[in-house]
C-alpha positions in Angstrom: -62.2 31.2 -6.8 -61.5 30.9 -3.1 -59.3 33.6 -1.4 -56.8 32.4 1.3 -54.8 34.6 3.5 -51.6 33.1 4.8 -49.8 34.7 7.7 -46.2 33.7 7.6 -43.8 33.0 10.4 -42.5 36.5 10.4 -46.0 38.2 10.4 -45.9 39.0 6.6 -49.2 38.4 4.8 -49.6 36.5 1.6 -52.9 36.3 -0.3 -53.6 33.4 -2.7 -56.5 32.3 -4.8 -57.5 28.7 -5.7 -60.1 26.8 -7.4 -62.7 25.1 -5.1 -61.6 21.5 -4.5 -58.0 22.4 -4.2 -56.1 21.3 -1.2 -54.7 23.9 1.3 -51.3 22.4 1.3 -50.9 22.8 -2.7 -52.3 26.4 -2.3 -49.8 27.2 0.5 -46.9 25.7 -1.4 -47.7 27.6 -4.5 -47.8 30.8 -2.4 -44.3 30.1 -1.2 -45.2 29.0 2.4 -42.7 26.8 4.2 -44.8 23.7 4.2 -42.9 20.5 3.1 -45.8 18.0 2.9 -43.3 15.1 2.9 -45.9 12.5 2.6 -47.7 14.3 -0.3 -51.0 14.4 1.4 -51.3 10.9 2.5 -51.6 11.8 6.1 -48.4 10.1 7.2 -46.4 13.0 8.6 -47.2 16.4 10.2 -45.1 18.6 8.0 -48.1 20.6 6.6 -49.4 21.5 10.0 -51.1 25.0 9.9 -53.1 27.0 12.5 -56.4 28.0 11.2 -57.9 31.4 12.4 -60.5 30.6 15.2 -63.1 32.5 13.0 -62.7 29.9 10.4 -61.9 26.6 12.4 -65.5 25.6 13.0 -66.5 26.0 9.4 -64.1 23.1 8.5 -65.0 19.6 8.4 -63.8 18.1 11.6 -60.4 16.3 11.7 -60.5 12.6 11.6 -58.9 10.4 14.3 -56.0 9.8 12.0 -55.4 13.3 11.5 -55.7 14.1 15.2 -52.9 11.4 15.8 -50.6 13.1 13.3 -51.1 16.4 14.9 -49.9 15.0 18.1 -46.5 14.7 16.4 -46.5 18.3 15.1 -44.5 21.1 16.8 -46.4 24.0 18.1 -49.9 22.6 18.0 -52.7 24.8 19.1 -56.5 24.1 19.4 -57.1 25.3 15.8 -54.3 23.2 14.3 -54.9 21.1 11.3 -53.1 19.3 8.4 -53.3 21.5 5.4 -53.3 18.3 3.2 -56.6 17.4 4.7 -58.4 20.7 3.9 -60.3 21.0 0.7 -61.1 24.4 -0.1 -64.8 25.3 -0.8 -66.6 28.4 -1.7 -67.8 28.4 2.1 -64.2 29.0 2.9 -63.7 32.0 0.8 -61.4 34.4 2.8 -60.1 31.8 5.2 -57.0 32.9 7.3 -54.3 30.4 8.0 -51.1 31.0 10.2 -47.9 29.2 9.5 -46.6 27.8 12.8 -43.5 29.3 14.3 -41.7 25.8 13.8 -42.0 24.2 10.4 -40.2 21.4 9.0 -39.4 22.0 5.4 -36.1 20.3 4.1 -36.6 21.9 0.7 -36.2 25.3 2.1 -33.4 24.5 4.7 
């Protein structure tokens, strides 16, 4: 299992576990994080934008040009921003820390 630490908008911390190969978006949604993922992982929106801890960012496979283009549409983007639908969890990412941005778009939560 891969351990993931989410830091929510209010600063609360939520731990989750997932099988290697799981997408970070699905893990976040299952942990109750306010990420919509409108396009269901097709990289056609930016509603699953997260901020990866700098300690973990360089361990990820680099973002594609298409992902970078979608991040341009996200609110509150930082140098370590990524689309969670594009991050496949591996054993090498065990313990990854992910911050939910201060502005999220999740119509399911309101």
